[in-house]
Wavefront OBJ file of the C-alpha trace (Angstrom):
o trace
v -12.672 1.933 -27.202
v -8.991 1.227 -27.105
v -6.164 3.706 -26.796
v -2.430 3.646 -27.270
v -0.411 4.125 -24.091
v 3.183 4.129 -22.952
v 4.152 3.104 -19.446
v 7.523 4.288 -18.206
v 8.907 2.632 -15.105
v 12.068 3.170 -13.091
v 13.084 0.213 -10.956
v 15.227 1.592 -8.160
v 16.040 -1.890 -6.843
v 15.953 -4.041 -9.994
v 17.605 -7.096 -8.463
v 14.729 -7.421 -6.003
v 11.808 -6.138 -8.083
v 12.467 -7.338 -11.653
v 10.778 -10.744 -11.227
v 7.570 -9.253 -9.769
v 7.542 -6.572 -12.468
v 7.952 -9.121 -15.271
v 5.254 -11.390 -13.835
v 2.730 -8.537 -13.779
v 3.536 -7.460 -17.324
v 3.239 -11.068 -18.531
v -0.288 -11.147 -17.116
v -1.211 -8.343 -19.525
v 0.606 -9.743 -22.566
v -2.451 -9.273 -24.770
v -2.062 -5.500 -24.420
v 1.701 -5.263 -24.822
v 2.915 -4.283 -28.285
v 6.517 -3.536 -27.379
v 8.903 -3.286 -24.484
v 12.365 -1.838 -23.994
v 14.523 -2.152 -20.907
v 17.651 -0.165 -20.210
v 19.749 -1.294 -17.245
v 21.770 1.597 -15.852
v 24.188 -0.453 -13.764
v 26.334 2.535 -12.861
v 23.280 4.094 -11.169
v 21.769 0.875 -9.793
v 18.456 1.326 -11.634
v 16.638 -0.056 -14.661
v 14.390 2.012 -16.920
v 11.611 0.167 -18.770
v 9.130 1.457 -21.338
v 6.113 -0.557 -22.443
v 3.840 0.326 -25.373
v 0.240 -0.885 -25.010
v -3.042 -0.889 -26.896
v -6.061 -1.450 -24.662
v -9.009 0.109 -22.946
v -8.433 2.607 -20.153
v -9.452 0.174 -17.413
v -6.854 -2.369 -18.549
v -4.121 0.252 -18.894
v -4.908 1.756 -15.496
v -5.035 -1.683 -13.897
v -1.540 -2.554 -15.072
v -0.180 0.874 -14.122
v -1.691 0.644 -10.650
v -0.370 -2.850 -9.988
v 3.128 -1.940 -11.157
v 3.069 1.115 -8.905
v 2.446 -1.096 -5.867
v 5.821 -2.804 -6.256
v 8.263 -1.269 -3.751
v 10.832 1.103 -5.264
v 9.135 1.154 -8.689
v 8.178 4.579 -10.031
v 5.555 4.474 -12.807
v 4.083 7.067 -15.160
v 1.670 6.497 -18.037
v 0.904 8.567 -21.113
v -2.331 7.774 -22.954
v -3.327 8.946 -26.426
v -6.447 11.053 -26.766
v -7.238 9.303 -30.032
v -9.341 6.164 -29.785
v -8.236 3.260 -31.969
l 1 2 3 4 5 6 7 8 9 10 11 12 13 14 15 16 17 18 19 20 21 22 23 24 25 26 27 28 29 30 31 32 33 34 35 36 37 38 39 40 41 42 43 44 45 46 47 48 49 50 51 52 53 54 55 56 57 58 59 60 61 62 63 64 65 66 67 68 69 70 71 72 73 74 75 76 77 78 79 80 81 82 83
């Protein structure tokens, strides 16, 4: 069954890591329902939230791969309700 999830990521070196981050997310475009990015130039970071609908394996796969990018901090919240 599928669940709704939100991935929150903080890119601490966005100039270097943005392209790799975007490429990974594009590989999961079937899951992505929405995305919002907030560049915080004064702090040198970018905050990105991604809303997904998918099975837990797909959600965890994307979260894990994003977390392997250097200087990217990732957290995921998953609904208990199956959709």
